[in-house]
C-alpha positions as CSV (number, residue, x, y, z in Angstrom):
1,M,269.7,35.1,-18.3
2,K,267.3,32.4,-17.5
3,F,265.1,32.5,-14.4
4,I,264.0,29.5,-12.4
5,R,260.5,29.7,-11.1
6,K,260.5,28.7,-7.5
7,I,257.2,28.2,-5.8
8,A,255.8,25.9,-3.1
9,P,255.0,22.4,-4.3
10,E,251.4,22.0,-5.5
11,I,249.2,20.5,-2.8
12,K,246.4,18.4,-4.1
13,P,243.0,19.2,-2.7
14,R,241.5,16.7,-0.3
15,Q,238.1,16.9,-2.1
16,N,236.6,18.5,-5.1
17,F,234.5,21.6,-4.6
18,I,231.7,22.9,-6.7
19,T,232.1,26.6,-7.4
20,K,229.8,29.0,-9.1
21,K,231.1,31.2,-11.9
22,R,231.4,34.9,-11.1
23,L,229.7,37.6,-13.2
24,R,231.3,38.0,-16.7
25,E,234.1,35.5,-15.8
26,D,234.0,33.9,-19.2
27,E,234.4,37.4,-20.8
28,I,237.7,38.1,-19.2
29,D,241.1,37.0,-20.5
30,F,243.0,36.9,-17.2
31,D,246.4,36.1,-18.7
32,K,246.0,39.1,-21.0
33,L,244.8,41.3,-18.2
34,R,247.8,40.4,-16.0
35,S,250.4,40.8,-18.7
36,Y,249.0,44.2,-19.7
37,R,249.2,45.5,-16.1
38,L,252.7,44.2,-15.5
39,D,253.8,45.6,-18.8
40,R,252.4,49.0,-17.8
41,V,254.4,49.0,-14.6
42,R,257.6,48.1,-16.4
43,K,257.1,50.7,-19.1
44,E,256.5,53.4,-16.5
45,L,259.7,52.4,-14.7
46,V,261.7,52.7,-18.0
47,K,260.0,56.1,-18.7
48,N,261.3,57.4,-15.4
49,N,264.9,55.9,-15.8
50,L,264.3,53.3,-13.1
51,E,265.3,49.7,-13.1
52,A,263.0,48.2,-10.5
53,C,260.4,48.8,-7.8
54,I,259.3,47.3,-4.5
55,L,255.6,47.4,-3.8
56,F,254.0,47.1,-0.4
57,D,250.6,48.6,-1.0
58,P,248.2,45.6,-1.6
59,V,246.4,47.5,-4.3
60,N,249.7,48.0,-6.2
61,V,250.8,44.4,-5.6
62,R,247.4,43.3,-7.0
63,Y,247.9,45.5,-10.1
64,A,251.4,44.3,-10.8
65,L,251.0,40.6,-10.1
66,D,247.3,40.0,-9.4
67,T,248.2,38.3,-6.1
68,V,246.0,38.8,-3.1
69,N,246.3,37.9,0.6
70,M,244.7,39.8,3.6
71,S,244.6,43.1,1.7
72,V,243.2,45.2,4.4
73,Y,245.6,43.8,7.1
74,N,248.6,44.4,4.8
75,M,247.5,48.0,4.3
76,H,248.8,48.8,7.8
77,N,251.4,46.1,8.2
78,L,254.6,45.8,6.1
79,T,254.3,42.0,6.0
80,R,253.9,41.3,2.3
81,Y,255.5,42.9,-0.8
82,C,256.9,42.2,-4.2
83,F,259.9,43.1,-6.4
84,V,259.4,44.0,-10.0
85,P,262.5,44.8,-12.1
86,V,262.4,46.0,-15.7
87,N,264.7,43.1,-16.6
88,G,264.7,40.1,-14.3
89,P,262.4,37.9,-12.3
90,T,259.4,39.1,-10.4
91,I,259.6,38.1,-6.8
92,L,256.7,37.9,-4.4
93,Y,257.7,38.1,-0.7
94,E,254.8,36.3,0.9
95,Y,253.3,36.4,4.4
96,F,254.3,33.5,6.7
97,N,253.4,30.0,5.3
98,C,251.2,31.5,2.5
99,E,253.4,30.7,-0.5
100,I,250.7,28.3,-1.9
101,L,248.2,31.1,-2.4
102,S,249.9,32.4,-5.5
103,K,251.2,29.2,-7.0
104,H,248.8,29.5,-10.0
105,L,250.1,32.9,-11.1
106,S,252.5,32.4,-14.0
107,L,253.9,36.0,-13.9
108,I,255.4,35.5,-10.5
109,D,258.8,34.0,-11.1
110,E,259.7,33.3,-7.5
111,I,258.1,33.3,-4.1
112,R,260.1,34.0,-0.9
113,P,259.2,34.4,2.7
114,A,258.7,38.1,3.6
115,I,261.2,39.7,5.9
116,T,259.3,41.9,8.3
117,W,260.8,44.4,10.7
118,D,257.8,46.1,12.3
119,Y,257.5,46.2,16.1
120,F,254.2,44.3,16.2
121,S,255.8,41.3,14.5
122,N,259.3,41.4,16.1
123,G,259.3,43.5,19.2
124,D,262.9,44.2,20.3
125,Q,264.2,42.2,17.4
126,A,262.9,44.7,14.9
127,N,266.3,46.3,14.1
128,L,267.8,42.9,13.5
129,Q,265.1,42.1,11.1
130,L,265.5,45.4,9.3
131,S,269.2,44.6,8.8
132,K,268.1,41.3,7.1
133,W,265.7,43.2,4.8
134,I,268.4,45.7,3.9
135,N,270.8,42.9,3.0
136,E,268.1,41.4,0.8
137,V,267.6,44.7,-1.1
138,K,271.4,45.0,-1.5
139,D,271.5,41.5,-3.1
140,L,268.7,42.5,-5.5
141,S,270.6,45.7,-6.3
142,K,273.7,43.8,-7.3
143,N,271.8,42.0,-10.1
144,Y,268.7,44.0,-11.1
145,F,269.1,47.7,-10.2
146,K,272.8,48.6,-10.3
147,S,272.0,52.3,-10.4
148,K,271.3,52.0,-6.6
149,K,268.0,53.8,-7.2
150,I,264.7,52.0,-6.6
151,A,261.0,53.1,-6.5
152,I,259.1,52.1,-3.4
153,D,255.5,53.0,-2.8
154,V,255.1,52.6,1.0
155,L,258.0,52.4,3.5
156,N,258.6,53.5,7.1
157,G,261.3,56.0,8.2
158,P,263.8,53.5,9.6
159,A,263.9,51.5,6.4
160,V,264.4,54.6,4.2
161,T,267.2,55.8,6.5
162,A,268.9,52.4,6.5
163,L,268.7,52.2,2.7
164,N,270.2,55.7,2.3
165,K,273.1,54.7,4.5
166,E,273.8,51.9,2.1
167,G,273.8,54.3,-0.8
168,I,270.5,53.2,-2.1
169,E,268.2,56.0,-3.1
170,V,264.4,55.6,-2.6
171,V,262.1,57.4,-5.1
172,D,258.3,57.6,-5.1
173,G,256.9,54.3,-6.3
174,K,253.3,55.6,-5.8
175,F,253.8,58.0,-8.7
176,I,255.0,55.2,-10.9
177,L,252.0,53.0,-10.1
178,E,249.4,55.8,-10.3
179,Q,250.6,56.6,-13.8
180,A,250.7,52.9,-14.8
181,R,247.1,52.4,-13.8
182,V,245.6,55.4,-15.7
183,I,244.8,53.7,-19.0
184,K,242.5,50.7,-18.8
185,S,242.6,47.6,-21.0
186,P,239.3,46.1,-22.4
187,D,239.6,43.3,-19.8
188,E,240.0,45.9,-17.0
189,L,236.8,47.6,-18.2
190,T,235.0,44.3,-18.1
191,C,236.1,43.8,-14.5
192,M,235.0,47.3,-13.6
193,K,231.6,46.7,-15.3
194,T,231.2,43.6,-13.1
195,A,231.9,45.5,-9.9
196,I,229.5,48.2,-10.9
197,E,226.8,45.7,-11.6
198,V,227.3,44.2,-8.1
199,A,227.2,47.6,-6.5
200,E,224.1,48.6,-8.3
201,K,222.4,45.4,-7.3
202,G,223.1,46.3,-3.7
203,V,222.0,49.9,-4.2
204,S,218.7,48.8,-5.7
205,K,218.1,46.5,-2.7
206,M,219.0,49.4,-0.4
207,R,216.4,51.6,-2.1
208,S,213.7,48.9,-2.0
209,D,214.3,48.0,1.6
210,L,214.6,51.5,2.9
211,K,211.9,52.3,5.5
212,P,211.4,54.4,8.6
213,G,212.8,52.8,11.7
214,M,215.9,51.3,10.1
215,T,219.2,52.4,11.3
216,E,221.8,53.8,9.0
217,D,224.1,50.8,9.8
218,E,221.3,48.4,8.8
219,L,220.8,50.0,5.5
220,W,224.6,50.2,4.8
221,S,225.0,46.5,5.7
222,I,222.9,45.6,2.6
223,L,225.7,46.8,0.3
224,H,228.3,44.9,2.2
225,K,226.4,41.7,2.0
226,T,225.7,42.0,-1.7
227,N,229.3,42.7,-2.4
228,I,230.6,39.7,-0.4
229,E,228.1,37.2,-1.7
230,N,228.9,38.2,-5.3
231,G,232.7,37.8,-5.0
232,G,233.6,41.3,-3.9
233,E,236.3,42.2,-1.5
234,W,235.9,45.2,0.8
235,I,234.5,48.7,1.0
236,E,236.9,51.5,1.5
237,C,234.7,53.8,3.6
238,R,231.3,53.6,5.2
239,I,230.0,57.1,4.3
240,L,226.2,57.0,4.7
241,S,224.1,59.5,6.6
242,S,220.5,60.6,6.9
243,G,218.6,63.8,7.8
244,E,220.6,66.5,9.4
245,R,223.7,64.2,9.4
246,T,223.9,64.7,5.6
247,N,225.1,68.3,6.2
248,P,228.0,68.7,6.3
249,W,229.1,65.7,4.3
250,M,231.5,62.9,5.1
251,Q,229.8,61.5,8.2
252,E,229.9,57.7,8.4
253,S,226.9,55.4,9.1
254,S,225.7,55.1,12.6
255,N,223.0,53.6,14.8
256,K,220.8,56.7,14.1
257,V,217.2,55.6,13.3
258,M,216.0,57.0,10.0
259,Q,212.7,58.9,9.9
260,H,210.1,59.4,7.2
261,G,210.9,62.3,4.9
262,E,214.6,62.4,5.6
263,I,217.3,62.4,2.9
264,V,219.6,59.4,3.0
265,A,222.8,59.8,1.0
266,F,225.8,57.5,0.6
267,D,229.0,56.8,-1.4
268,T,229.6,53.1,-2.3
269,D,233.5,53.2,-2.5
270,M,233.1,49.4,-3.1
271,V,236.0,47.2,-4.1
272,G,234.1,44.4,-5.8
273,P,234.8,41.3,-7.9
274,Y,238.3,41.0,-9.4
275,G,239.4,43.8,-7.1
276,Y,237.9,46.7,-9.2
277,C,236.1,49.6,-7.6
278,A,232.5,50.7,-8.1
279,D,232.3,54.3,-6.8
280,I,228.9,55.8,-7.2
281,S,226.8,58.0,-4.9
282,R,223.0,58.2,-4.5
283,A,220.5,60.1,-2.4
284,F,217.1,58.8,-1.5
285,V,214.3,60.1,0.7
286,V,212.7,57.8,3.3
287,G,209.2,57.3,1.9
288,N,210.3,58.4,-1.6
289,K,208.7,61.8,-1.6
290,F,211.0,64.8,-1.9
291,N,209.9,68.1,-0.4
292,D,210.6,71.3,-2.3
293,Q,214.0,72.0,-0.6
294,Q,215.2,68.5,-1.2
295,K,214.2,68.7,-4.8
296,K,216.3,71.9,-5.2
297,L,219.4,70.3,-3.7
298,Y,219.0,67.2,-5.8
299,S,218.4,69.2,-9.0
300,M,221.6,71.2,-8.4
301,A,223.6,68.1,-7.8
302,R,222.3,66.6,-11.1
303,N,223.0,69.9,-12.9
304,Q,226.6,69.9,-11.7
305,I,227.3,66.4,-12.9
306,D,225.4,66.9,-16.2
307,H,227.3,70.1,-17.0
308,N,230.7,68.7,-16.2
309,Y,229.9,65.5,-18.1
310,R,229.3,67.4,-21.3
311,L,232.6,69.2,-21.1
312,I,235.1,66.3,-21.0
313,K,236.6,65.0,-24.2
314,P,239.9,63.2,-24.8
315,G,242.7,65.8,-25.1
316,M,241.0,68.3,-22.8
317,S,243.4,69.6,-20.2
318,F,242.5,69.5,-16.5
319,K,243.1,73.3,-16.3
320,E,240.6,73.9,-19.1
321,F,238.1,71.7,-17.4
322,I,238.4,73.6,-14.1
323,K,238.0,76.9,-15.9
324,K,234.8,75.7,-17.6
325,S,233.3,73.6,-14.8
326,W,230.0,74.2,-13.2
327,V,230.1,77.0,-10.7
328,L,229.1,76.1,-7.2
329,P,227.1,79.0,-5.6
330,D,228.7,80.9,-2.8
331,E,226.3,79.8,-0.1
332,Y,227.2,76.2,-0.9
333,Y,230.9,76.6,-1.5
334,G,232.1,76.2,2.1
335,N,230.6,72.7,2.1
336,R,232.1,71.7,-1.2
337,Y,233.3,68.2,-1.8
338,S,237.0,67.5,-1.9
339,C,237.1,67.2,-5.7
340,M,235.0,67.5,-8.8
341,V,236.6,64.5,-10.7
342,H,238.9,61.6,-9.8
343,G,240.2,58.6,-11.5
344,I,239.0,55.1,-10.6
345,G,240.3,51.6,-11.1
346,L,241.3,49.1,-8.4
347,C,240.4,52.0,-6.0
348,D,240.3,55.8,-6.3
349,E,243.2,56.8,-8.6
350,W,245.0,59.7,-10.1
351,P,243.9,62.3,-11.1
352,Q,242.1,64.2,-8.4
353,I,240.8,67.4,-9.9
354,R,239.8,69.9,-7.1
355,Y,238.0,73.2,-7.0
356,P,240.0,76.3,-8.1
357,T,240.5,77.5,-4.5
358,D,241.9,74.2,-3.5
359,G,244.9,74.2,-5.8
360,G,243.1,72.3,-8.5
361,E,245.0,73.5,-11.5
362,E,247.4,70.6,-11.9
363,G,248.9,69.4,-15.2
364,G,247.5,66.6,-17.2
365,T,244.8,65.9,-19.8
366,F,241.9,63.5,-20.1
367,E,242.9,60.5,-22.3
368,K,240.9,57.8,-24.0
369,N,240.3,54.8,-21.9
370,M,240.8,56.6,-18.6
371,T,238.0,55.8,-16.2
372,I,236.8,58.6,-13.9
373,T,234.0,59.6,-11.6
374,L,232.2,63.0,-11.5
375,E,231.3,64.1,-8.0
376,S,228.8,66.5,-6.5
377,Y,227.8,67.4,-3.0
378,I,225.2,70.1,-2.5
379,G,224.5,71.3,1.0
380,K,224.2,75.0,2.0
381,V,226.5,76.1,4.8
382,G,224.4,76.0,7.9
383,G,221.6,74.2,6.0
384,K,219.6,71.2,7.3
385,E,220.4,68.5,4.7
386,G,222.6,67.8,1.7
387,V,222.6,65.7,-1.5
388,K,225.6,63.6,-2.7
389,L,225.6,62.2,-6.2
390,E,228.5,60.5,-8.2
391,Q,228.6,58.8,-11.6
392,Q,231.3,56.6,-13.1
393,Y,232.5,57.1,-16.7
394,L,234.8,55.8,-19.4
395,V,236.6,58.5,-21.4
396,G,235.6,57.3,-24.9
397,E,236.5,58.4,-28.4
398,N,234.2,61.4,-28.4
399,G,233.5,62.1,-24.8
400,L,232.3,60.4,-21.6
401,E,230.5,57.1,-21.7
402,L,228.4,56.3,-18.6
403,M,229.3,53.1,-16.8
404,S,227.0,53.4,-13.8
405,H,223.4,52.8,-14.7
406,H,221.4,52.7,-11.5
407,P,218.8,55.4,-12.3
408,L,218.9,58.8,-10.6
409,E,215.7,59.8,-8.8
410,D,212.8,61.2,-10.8
411,I,211.8,64.2,-8.8
């Protein structure tokens, strides 16, 4: 069967713009990168006896087709999605009047207007719009997934109910995409290195500009600015705290004024150039002089990451890792971080390996060309301060290879 590529007609620019090349742009084969990722999605569908998927999550749409439009907006509005069959045309359902944005992407065979049925967009016409979307899916099923089973990553209750009434079974598309994204290609690794370089540029400036009298928000804004001016996209969280706000962990930046001698700790969670994530954590002291208690916390965090780093090799099971991982002392355990290890790619990805008491013994093994981060938060329950550290790694032939190179503190 031949597929006709239907896209909006090319609009010639009114003027020529001078653009500056992004970091490592000449090192990345974007056609190869895109084909690799789409192929991974299709192979994972075949592996799970599925014929197609519909993707709403902007990160998954980005992975499958490398098309981007208002990513954060579309994380909470079902107004843009794509259809990816194992055999058949890829179809992007684009936000209103935005078809031109993806005209340059050769892996998209057709672009159609998105059918939305949320209340914000349609008010009391939402049910009518939902019926239109269901009919669209039924038409796709006739040609491209005759099994009446389709993987969808994000969908609201009314849509699932309506599909089920039509005899169409919805299965978990998030599982499909998480598994597809696990193993990184060389071009993906180059993209990730670029994002890390930008993040570490911002982190270095944060450290050099840190001084008493700054607010946490002022310090955090340095990373945002660095990311945007170097082609980055967004930051998933804004976890930065100082002094007694560092214990317990997970407090977001505020207008608190930082004082001399306080710990400042943060987690970048930065989606940078090309959509790849740089996820590292650092802890500084305002004035750069650690006291004895701060040194103890920092040394423990380093010891946890160093110990766990030496354990991981390709082929090691997650269960074995958990059994041999660094033991967090009891007085710190109640303040433990949510995981010891997690995958990383376009954002935080599978796996998430938790502490033993948190149901961490899941199946799976570390594989070559996975990318992961090692996490540590050390803060005594009831203590004054805490230290958060995190490093990003590639699972290499013989073990972990460090990808994040901003130096840890010499205490």
